[in-house]
C-alpha positions as CSV (number, residue, x, y, z in Angstrom):
1,M,-5.7,54.1,31.6
2,N,-4.1,51.8,34.1
3,T,-5.4,48.7,35.7
4,I,-6.6,50.5,38.9
5,G,-8.6,53.0,36.8
6,K,-10.2,50.2,34.9
7,I,-11.1,48.4,38.1
8,F,-12.6,51.7,39.5
9,V,-14.6,52.1,36.3
10,F,-15.8,48.6,36.5
11,A,-16.8,49.0,40.2
12,V,-18.6,52.3,39.4
13,L,-20.3,50.5,36.5
14,I,-21.4,47.8,38.8
15,M,-22.7,50.2,41.4
16,S,-24.5,52.2,38.8
17,V,-26.2,49.0,37.6
18,V,-27.1,48.2,41.2
19,F,-28.4,51.6,41.9
20,M,-30.3,51.5,38.6
21,S,-31.8,48.2,39.7
22,F,-32.8,49.7,43.0
23,A,-34.4,52.6,41.1
24,V,-36.2,50.3,38.8
25,A,-37.4,48.1,41.7
26,I,-38.5,51.2,43.6
27,F,-40.2,52.6,40.6
28,S,-41.9,49.3,39.7
29,S,-43.2,48.5,43.2
30,H,-44.5,51.0,45.7
31,T,-45.2,48.4,48.3
32,N,-43.2,47.5,51.4
33,W,-40.7,50.3,51.2
34,Q,-39.2,49.6,54.5
35,Q,-38.6,45.9,53.6
36,R,-37.3,47.1,50.3
37,A,-35.0,49.6,51.9
38,T,-33.8,46.8,54.2
39,D,-33.2,44.6,51.2
40,L,-31.4,47.4,49.4
41,D,-29.2,48.0,52.5
42,E,-28.3,44.3,52.5
43,E,-27.6,44.5,48.8
44,L,-25.6,47.6,49.4
45,A,-23.7,45.8,52.1
46,V,-23.1,42.9,49.8
47,A,-22.0,45.3,47.0
48,Q,-19.7,47.1,49.4
49,K,-18.2,43.7,50.5
50,E,-17.8,42.8,46.8
51,R,-16.2,46.2,46.3
52,A,-13.9,45.7,49.2
53,A,-13.0,42.3,47.9
54,K,-12.4,43.7,44.4
55,E,-10.3,46.5,45.9
56,A,-8.3,43.9,47.9
57,R,-8.0,41.9,44.7
58,L,-7.0,45.0,42.9
59,T,-4.3,45.7,45.6
60,E,-3.2,42.1,45.4
61,L,-3.0,42.4,41.6
62,E,-1.1,45.7,41.9
63,E,1.4,44.1,44.3
64,Q,1.7,41.1,42.0
65,N,2.2,43.5,39.1
66,T,4.9,45.4,41.1
67,A,6.6,42.2,42.0
68,S,6.3,41.0,38.4
69,L,7.8,44.3,37.3
70,R,10.7,43.8,39.8
71,D,11.1,40.3,38.6
72,K,11.0,41.5,35.0
73,D,13.7,44.1,35.8
74,E,15.8,41.5,37.4
75,V,15.3,39.2,34.5
76,I,16.1,42.1,32.1
77,N,19.2,42.9,34.1
78,K,20.3,39.3,34.1
79,L,19.6,39.0,30.4
80,E,21.5,42.2,29.7
81,A,24.4,40.9,31.8
82,A,24.2,37.6,30.0
83,L,24.0,39.4,26.7
84,A,27.1,41.5,27.6
85,E,28.9,38.4,28.6
86,K,27.9,36.6,25.4
87,D,28.9,39.7,23.4
88,S,32.3,39.6,25.1
89,E,32.6,35.9,24.4
90,L,31.5,36.7,20.8
91,Q,34.2,39.3,20.5
92,D,36.8,36.9,21.9
93,L,35.6,34.2,19.5
94,R,35.9,36.7,16.6
95,K,39.4,37.6,17.7
96,K,40.2,33.9,18.0
97,R,38.7,33.2,14.6
98,D,40.7,36.1,13.0
99,A,43.8,34.8,14.7
100,D,43.0,31.2,13.5
101,L,42.3,32.5,10.0
102,E,45.6,34.4,10.0
103,K,47.4,31.4,11.2
104,L,45.6,29.2,8.7
105,S,46.6,31.6,5.9
106,G,50.2,31.5,7.1
107,D,50.0,27.7,7.3
108,I,48.6,27.6,3.7
109,E,51.5,29.9,2.5
110,A,54.0,27.7,4.3
111,L,52.4,24.6,2.9
112,A,52.6,26.1,-0.6
113,A,56.2,27.1,-0.1
114,A,56.9,23.6,1.3
115,K,55.2,22.0,-1.7
116,L,57.3,24.2,-4.0
117,E,60.5,23.2,-2.2
118,R,59.4,19.6,-2.4
119,D,58.8,19.9,-6.2
120,K,62.3,21.5,-6.5
121,A,63.8,18.8,-4.4
122,E,62.1,16.1,-6.4
123,K,63.3,17.7,-9.7
124,L,66.8,18.0,-8.2
125,V,66.7,14.4,-7.1
126,N,65.6,13.3,-10.5
127,D,68.3,15.4,-12.1
128,L,70.9,14.0,-9.7
129,R,69.6,10.4,-10.4
130,Q,70.0,11.1,-14.2
131,E,73.4,12.6,-13.6
132,I,74.4,9.6,-11.3
133,D,73.2,7.2,-14.0
134,G,75.3,9.1,-16.6
135,L,78.2,9.1,-14.2
136,Q,77.8,5.4,-13.6
137,E,77.7,4.8,-17.3
138,N,80.8,7.0,-17.7
139,L,82.5,5.3,-14.8
140,Q,81.7,1.9,-16.3
141,S,83.0,3.1,-19.6
142,S,86.1,4.5,-17.9
143,V,86.6,1.3,-16.0
144,N,86.3,-0.7,-19.3
145,R,88.6,1.8,-21.0
146,G,91.0,1.6,-18.0
147,A,91.1,-2.2,-18.3
148,E,91.7,-1.9,-22.0
149,L,94.5,0.7,-21.5
150,A,95.9,-1.5,-18.7
151,A,96.0,-4.4,-21.0
152,K,97.6,-2.3,-23.8
153,L,100.1,-0.8,-21.2
154,H,101.0,-4.3,-20.1
155,Q,101.5,-5.3,-23.8
156,A,103.5,-2.1,-24.4
157,E,105.6,-2.7,-21.3
158,S,106.3,-6.2,-22.6
159,E,107.2,-4.9,-26.0
160,L,109.3,-2.1,-24.4
161,S,111.1,-4.8,-22.4
162,M,111.8,-6.8,-25.5
163,A,112.8,-3.6,-27.4
164,T,115.1,-2.6,-24.6
165,E,116.8,-6.0,-24.7
166,R,117.0,-5.8,-28.5
167,K,118.5,-2.3,-28.2
168,K,121.2,-3.5,-25.8
169,Q,122.0,-6.3,-28.2
170,L,122.2,-3.9,-31.1
171,E,124.3,-1.4,-29.1
172,I,126.7,-4.3,-28.4
173,Q,126.7,-5.2,-32.1
174,V,127.3,-1.5,-33.1
175,S,130.1,-1.2,-30.5
176,N,131.7,-4.3,-31.9
177,A,131.3,-3.0,-35.4
178,R,132.7,0.4,-34.5
179,E,135.8,-1.3,-33.0
180,V,136.2,-3.4,-36.1
181,L,135.8,-0.3,-38.4
182,Q,138.2,1.7,-36.2
183,Q,140.7,-1.1,-36.4
184,N,140.4,-0.9,-40.2
185,G,140.6,2.9,-40.3
186,L,136.8,3.4,-41.1
187,S,134.1,5.5,-39.5
188,L,130.4,4.5,-38.7
189,E,129.2,8.1,-38.8
190,R,127.1,9.1,-41.9
191,P,128.3,12.3,-43.6
192,K,126.0,15.2,-42.7
193,H,125.6,16.3,-46.3
194,I,124.1,12.9,-47.2
195,V,120.4,12.9,-46.5
196,P,119.0,9.3,-46.0
197,I,115.9,8.2,-47.9
198,V,113.5,7.5,-45.0
199,D,109.8,8.1,-44.2
200,G,107.6,8.1,-41.1
201,V,104.6,9.7,-39.5
202,I,103.9,12.8,-37.4
203,T,103.2,11.7,-33.8
204,A,102.6,15.1,-32.2
205,V,102.1,18.8,-33.1
206,A,102.7,21.8,-30.9
207,D,102.5,25.3,-32.5
208,D,105.3,25.3,-35.1
209,L,107.1,22.3,-33.7
210,V,106.4,18.7,-34.7
211,E,107.5,15.3,-33.5
212,V,108.1,12.5,-36.1
213,S,108.6,8.8,-35.7
214,I,112.1,8.6,-37.2
215,G,115.4,9.7,-35.6
216,S,119.1,9.3,-35.5
217,D,118.9,5.5,-35.9
218,D,117.2,6.2,-39.3
219,G,120.1,8.6,-40.3
220,L,118.4,11.9,-39.5
221,Q,120.5,14.8,-38.3
222,P,119.7,18.4,-37.3
223,G,119.3,20.5,-40.5
224,H,117.8,17.7,-42.6
225,E,114.5,18.6,-44.3
226,L,111.3,16.5,-44.5
227,E,108.3,16.8,-46.9
228,V,104.8,16.4,-45.4
229,F,102.0,14.5,-47.2
230,R,98.4,13.5,-46.5
231,A,97.4,10.8,-48.9
232,D,98.3,12.4,-52.3
233,Q,98.2,16.0,-51.0
234,Y,101.4,17.9,-50.4
235,V,101.1,19.8,-47.0
236,G,104.5,21.4,-46.4
237,R,108.1,21.1,-45.4
238,L,109.8,20.5,-42.1
239,R,113.4,21.0,-40.8
240,V,115.0,18.8,-38.2
241,V,115.8,20.7,-35.0
242,S,116.9,17.9,-32.7
243,V,117.1,14.1,-32.9
244,K,116.9,11.1,-30.7
245,P,117.4,7.5,-31.7
246,D,113.8,6.7,-32.4
247,R,112.2,10.2,-33.0
248,A,113.0,13.8,-33.9
249,V,111.7,17.3,-33.3
250,V,111.3,19.3,-36.5
251,R,110.1,22.9,-37.2
252,I,107.4,23.8,-39.7
253,L,108.8,25.9,-42.6
254,K,105.9,28.4,-43.2
255,D,107.2,29.5,-46.6
256,Y,106.4,25.9,-47.9
257,A,103.1,25.5,-46.1
258,R,100.2,24.3,-48.3
259,G,97.9,23.2,-45.4
260,I,97.8,22.6,-41.7
261,V,100.2,19.9,-40.5
262,Q,98.3,17.3,-38.4
263,R,99.1,14.3,-36.4
264,G,99.2,11.2,-38.6
265,D,100.5,12.9,-41.7
266,R,103.3,11.1,-43.5
267,V,106.8,12.6,-43.8
268,A,109.6,11.7,-46.1
269,T,113.1,13.0,-47.1
270,K,112.4,12.7,-50.9
271,L,109.4,13.9,-52.9
272,K,109.4,10.7,-55.0
273,L,108.4,8.7,-51.9
274,N,104.6,8.0,-51.9
275,G,102.5,7.6,-48.8
């Protein structure tokens, strides 16, 4: 039942009450019916006015209700439009949030990769620092060694200069002695079959060839043989291949080998010579 029906029911109820009051009044009093009828007419007129007023009020309420419904529809439409707009904004915000999360994830991965690269770089820097420190120590050691070698070289050059001067003097003496011997029908050359009694040390080893510290000035000639010792141990035998004044190149005789010939081993032309 709508509002209009309720109003009509209410109006009918009022009129029923009024008519019932009239009936009660008429029933309770049998006097002055004309006056009573007049009064009832007036009351009826008042009731009709009230009814008209209530119907007008009902119409006004219906109009207000209609206007309210229209306003409500407008409000609902506005709310739906606003809701659609907010929903669109929410979708945009969700997309932006997803994009931001994806970007943040990428940034986190990039940050992790950068941190890993930084750790590698720090380790590399530390390794390089250690290597540089080692190189600096080696460089300082090399500088010190170079200075030491330079000093030894300078000393060796001085000794070489003195030895060269001494050699020139000895060559002059030998030349003079040779001339004297030739004038007397003698020769300075040692017979090849006579092996001098000399000893020295091995200064270098290359495969089966060895360099020793004695040479033609000590009487060695190609074909002479040398015995090799290391302390009291017999190592092997060598045969002279070529000679120079202060050194000779000899070959290792494998048939006599008793060990490996090394730099620093002693050599001699006779077994009775001790190291």
